[in-house]
C-alpha positions, -999 to +999 in steps of 0.1 A: +002-001-001+029+025+009+047+017-026+013+022-043+006+057-025+043+069-034+035+057-072+002+077-072+019+107-059+047+103-084+020+100-111+002+129-103+031+150-110+027+142-147+008+164-173-017+141-182-029+104-172-008+075-188+001+039-185-027+012-180-060+012-162-079-021-155-115-017-150-144-041-142-181-036-151-216-054-145-233-060-175-260-035-176-239-004-164-217-016-191-242-018-220-254+015-211-223+036-203-192+017-218-191+028-254-195+065-245-172+061-219-145+047-240-151+074-267-147+099-241-114+087-225-099+084-261-105+122-262-098+133-227-069+108-216-054+096-251-021+083-237-043+058-211-044+025-220-080+011-209-086-026-202-123-037-192-132-070-179-172-079-172-173-091-134-199-092-110-196-066-080-185-090-052-158-109-067-147-075-088-142-059-053-123-086-041-100-085-071-096-048-065-084-053-030-061-081-043-046-054-068-057-076-100-080-045-111-078-006-104-114+006-108-148-011-103-181+000-114-205-019-092-242-021-082-260-022-047-296-031-046-316-019-019-322-031+005-293-056+004-259-035+012-226-043-005-200-047+024-176-014+029-142-018+035-117+010+047-091+005+023-118+009-004-128+044-017-162+041-029-183+071-048-219+067-057-227+076-091-262+070-101-295+059-085-319+040-109-351+021-105-356-015-103-387-022-121-408-053-123-408-066-161-433-086-178-445-098-212-470-069-225-498-092-225-491-105-190-525-105-170-507-088-142-500-058-162-527-029-155-538-005-181-516+024-165-495+027-133-475+005-107-480-032-107-489-049-076-465-076-065-492-099-052-503-103-087-472-120-096-475-145-066-479-177-089-458-165-115-424-183-127-397-159-118-360-153-134-332-138-117-296-139-110-276-171-097-275-178-059-256-153-039-260-125-062-275-091-052-304-095-077-312-130-063-313-116-027-335-085-035-360-107-055-364-131-025-363-101+000-388-080-019-413-110-024-413-121+009-412-087+027-436-069+003-457-095-012-458-122+016-448-152-008-415-170-016-410-166-051-411-198-079-377-192-091-374-215-123-346-194-145-312-181-134-288-160-151-263-131-143-270-119-178-295-093-180-302-098-219-310-135-210-336-124-180-351-099-208-357-130-235-371-148-206-394-121-198-403-115-235-411-152-239-440-146-215-427-175-194-412-154-165-414-121-146-382-106-132-370-074-114-348-055-141-330-022-137-342+009-156-311+012-177-319-021-192-357-021-195-356+011-215-336-007-243-357-037-246-392-029-260-403-063-259-410-061-223-433-038-202-416-026-170-432-010-139-428+002-106-442-017-078-474-003-060-460-015-026-425+003-028-402+021-049-372-002-056-340+013-064-303+003-068-270+023-066-242+021-093-210+032-077-171+032-088-145+019-062-108+019-062-082+015-033-079+043-011-041+044-021-049+051-058-080+076-054-061+104-064-041+087-093-045+105-127-058+075-145-084+068-117-096+105-116-098+108-156-118+076-156-141+087-128-148+121-143-155+103-177-177+082-159-198+110-144-200+130-178-211+098-194-239+091-167-253+128-170-255+123-209-273+087-206-297+098-175-308+131-195-346+133-195-350+099-176-373+100-146-360+065-135-325+078-132-308+102-109-270+113-111-256+117-079-234+145-070 
């Protein structure tokens, strides 16, 4: 850690970010943000070599603490917190709604407005693999707000696969607004019982929080997030 802190201080004396930045992304933020982010960094930090790996939040944070990566773009579902660590510098970037997604002709879909969760008590559910934040939040919400244990029949950590299962009419799912806005084959509504949200955040080691490469990437992510969220009521950019 001391060695890394000294390297960060030395790098800060340069005129612009250089070297290599290893990033991880969860899939849904990557689909929405990554293309514009890389374009922006090519303009603002042309000497920076960016490497991207798709990785779920929990293992990505372990990779970060093990110094296998430099910057994590992760997600945290309400009300299932991601553990905080004193050696990790976390900055929340975006709040987005988590919506109940159904096939448009599903009988639980009202003509307008939010959906009652209990209307999906007997539906087949699609969610993430066991141990993921999405799996935990589906079980939490169904039991806490709906009074039932969900019938989970399909599992994937790929948001596009979950969307395809919903579009088939064979499953319902909780999906983030960033994803549902890009999938016209499904209907996504807020729950009547409670507004569900998740937080997209960046994390780096405290010893590299002021490194030029990390600062450049975080600024580019913030700018990209504002651009993507403009005019969308289900997204809130955090200061």
